[in-house]
matplotlib code that plots the C-alpha trace (Angstrom):
import matplotlib.pyplot as plt

x = [-12.9, -13.0, -16.3, -14.9, -11.8, -14.8, -16.1, -12.8, -12.1, -15.4, -15.5, -11.5, -13.0, -16.0, -13.4, -11.3, -14.1, -15.0, -18.0, -16.9, -19.7, -19.0, -21.9, -21.9, -19.0, -19.5, -16.0, -14.4, -12.1, -9.9, -10.2, -10.2, -7.2, -4.6, -5.7, -5.2, -1.7, -0.2, -1.1, -0.2, 3.6, 3.5, 3.5, 5.7, 8.8, 7.5, 8.6, 11.6, 13.5, 16.8, 16.8, 15.5, 18.1, 21.3, 20.6, 20.4, 16.8, 15.4, 13.6, 13.5, 15.3, 12.4, 9.9, 11.2, 11.2, 7.6, 6.4, 7.6, 6.5, 2.7, 2.9, 3.6, 0.9, -1.1, 0.2, -0.8, -4.1, -4.5, -3.1, -5.6, -8.4, -7.8, -7.4, -11.2, -12.5, -11.2, -12.7, -16.4, -16.3, -15.1, -18.3, -20.5, -20.9, -19.4, -18.6, -17.6, -12.9, -13.2, -16.0, -13.6, -10.2, -12.1, -13.2, -9.1, -8.6, -10.6, -8.8, -5.9, -6.8, -4.9, -1.4, -2.1, -0.6, 2.1, 4.8, 3.9, 6.7, 8.7, 8.2, 10.7, 10.5, 6.7, 7.1, 6.6, 4.2, 1.8, 2.4, 0.4, -2.0, -2.6, -2.6, -4.8, -7.4, -7.4, -7.7, -11.3, -12.0, -11.8, -13.6, -16.9, -16.4, -16.1, -19.0, -20.8, -18.9, -20.1, -23.3, -22.0, -21.9, -19.7, -17.8, -17.6, -16.7, -13.5, -12.6, -12.3, -10.8, -7.9, -7.5, -6.7, -4.7, -2.2, -2.1, -1.3, 1.5, 2.8, 3.2, 4.9, 7.4, 7.9, 7.3, 9.5, 13.2, 12.8, 10.6, 13.7, 15.7, 14.8, 14.2, 17.3, 19.2, 17.1, 17.9, 21.6, 21.1, 19.2, 22.0, 24.6, 24.9, 23.4, 20.6, 21.2, 17.9, 18.9, 20.8, 23.5, 24.1, 24.0, 26.7, 28.9, 28.8, 32.3, 32.6, 29.5, 31.9, 34.7, 36.4, 39.0, 42.2]
y = [-2.0, -5.6, -4.9, -2.2, -4.2, -7.0, -4.4, -3.2, -7.3, -7.6, -4.9, -6.3, -9.5, -8.6, -6.4, -9.5, -11.5, -8.9, -7.9, -4.7, -2.6, 0.6, 1.7, -1.4, -1.7, 0.2, 1.3, 4.9, 6.6, 6.5, 3.1, 1.5, 3.1, 3.0, -0.9, -1.5, 0.4, -1.4, -5.2, -4.5, -2.2, -5.6, -8.1, -5.9, -6.0, -9.5, -10.3, -8.0, -10.4, -10.4, -6.9, -6.9, -9.2, -7.9, -4.1, -5.6, -3.9, -4.8, -3.2, 0.6, 0.3, -2.0, -0.1, 3.4, 1.6, 0.4, 3.9, 5.2, 2.1, 2.6, 6.3, 5.4, 3.6, 6.1, 8.7, 6.5, 5.8, 9.8, 10.6, 7.6, 9.1, 12.3, 11.7, 10.2, 12.6, 15.1, 13.0, 12.8, 16.7, 17.5, 15.1, 16.6, 14.5, 15.4, 12.2, 13.2, 12.7, 10.9, 8.6, 7.6, 7.2, 5.2, 2.9, 3.3, 2.3, -0.9, -1.4, -1.6, -4.7, -7.2, -6.1, -7.9, -10.7, -8.6, -11.0, -13.8, -11.7, -13.5, -16.5, -17.9, -17.3, -16.8, -13.2, -11.4, -12.8, -12.6, -9.5, -8.2, -10.4, -8.9, -5.4, -6.5, -7.6, -4.5, -3.1, -4.9, -3.9, 0.0, -0.5, -2.1, 0.5, 3.6, 2.5, 2.6, 5.5, 7.7, 6.4, 5.7, 2.4, -0.4, 0.5, 4.9, 3.7, 1.5, 4.2, 5.8, 4.0, 3.5, 7.0, 7.5, 4.6, 5.7, 8.5, 7.1, 5.2, 8.2, 10.4, 7.9, 7.0, 10.7, 11.1, 8.3, 9.1, 12.4, 10.5, 7.5, 9.8, 11.9, 8.2, 7.0, 10.5, 9.6, 5.9, 6.6, 9.3, 6.7, 3.8, 5.2, 3.4, 2.7, 0.9, -1.2, -2.0, -4.1, -6.9, -5.1, -2.8, -6.0, -7.4, -4.6, -4.9, -5.5, -9.5, -10.8, -12.8, -14.4, -14.6, -17.3, -17.5]
z = [21.2, 20.2, 18.2, 16.2, 15.3, 14.1, 12.1, 10.3, 10.2, 8.3, 5.8, 4.5, 4.4, 2.3, 0.5, -0.1, -1.1, -4.1, -1.9, -0.9, 1.0, 1.6, 3.7, 5.8, 6.7, 10.0, 10.2, 10.7, 7.5, 10.2, 11.5, 7.9, 6.6, 9.5, 10.1, 6.7, 6.0, 9.3, 7.8, 4.4, 6.0, 8.2, 5.5, 2.8, 5.1, 5.8, 1.7, 2.5, 5.2, 3.6, 3.0, 7.2, 7.9, 6.4, 7.4, 11.0, 11.3, 14.4, 17.5, 16.7, 13.6, 12.5, 14.3, 11.9, 8.8, 9.6, 10.4, 7.0, 5.5, 6.7, 5.6, 2.0, 2.1, 3.5, 0.8, -1.7, -0.5, -0.2, -4.0, -5.2, -3.9, -4.4, -7.7, -7.7, -5.6, -8.1, -11.2, -9.3, -9.1, -12.6, -13.7, -11.4, -8.8, -5.3, -2.4, 0.9, 0.6, 4.0, 2.2, -0.8, 0.9, 3.0, -0.6, -1.8, 2.0, 0.9, -2.0, -0.9, 1.4, -0.7, 0.3, 3.8, 1.1, 0.4, 1.7, -1.4, -3.4, -1.1, -3.0, -5.4, -9.2, -8.6, -6.3, -9.1, -10.6, -7.6, -6.7, -10.3, -8.9, -5.9, -8.1, -10.4, -7.1, -6.1, -9.0, -9.1, -5.7, -6.3, -9.7, -7.9, -5.1, -8.0, -8.9, -5.6, -4.2, -7.7, -8.5, -12.2, -14.5, -14.8, -18.3, -16.3, -13.2, -15.0, -17.0, -13.8, -11.4, -14.7, -15.2, -11.5, -11.3, -13.7, -12.7, -9.4, -10.2, -12.5, -9.4, -7.1, -10.0, -9.4, -6.2, -5.0, -5.9, -3.2, -0.9, -0.2, 0.3, 2.7, 4.1, 3.8, 5.6, 8.7, 8.2, 8.5, 11.1, 12.9, 12.8, 11.3, 8.4, 4.9, 4.3, 1.5, -0.4, -4.0, -5.0, -5.9, -2.8, -0.7, -2.7, -2.1, 1.9, 3.0, 4.0, 2.7, 0.0, 1.2, -2.5, -2.1, -3.7]

ax = plt.figure().add_subplot(projection="3d")
ax.plot(x, y, z, "-o")
ax.set_aspect("equal")
plt.show()
């Protein structure tokens, strides 16, 4: 077990250092995807500490949000991998879907620092930096997986990323409603996410006459 964790950690570390080596990672698709998904989810929730505190998230509630966040990360990885796999197939380069999913999961490695969004003022800027970092890793791994040159790998990565963002924008609303309904059934209260919703909670602000 320890050796396997070390393999996954080495694969993630190499990706973060922009030295992604898919063939030499030694880790299975499931191991990489699951490990990165959990780490990214924990980091994302850490960056939303204020939201979790006001929503009184602890115990089973935290596990619920952690699970749904892991699932959302896995869905995005699956969508991006599927689009890239389809692009490769259209170009006549067929690879295993598992290999593609492994590459996309490694490209998501910078998400382990997603908690930086909590930084006052610079959070959004740092978040965009993490996205750019992920894209650079994806660009490199796309070239490895399909054996294409740098410009083609860039175009494939860019097209797949834009298409994935579009799909997430379309599917995000219904997915959020499902999550919120499950949260309501689990806790008996609404899940407050935006600052406006948080301000609407009775008693959050005491108005002085």
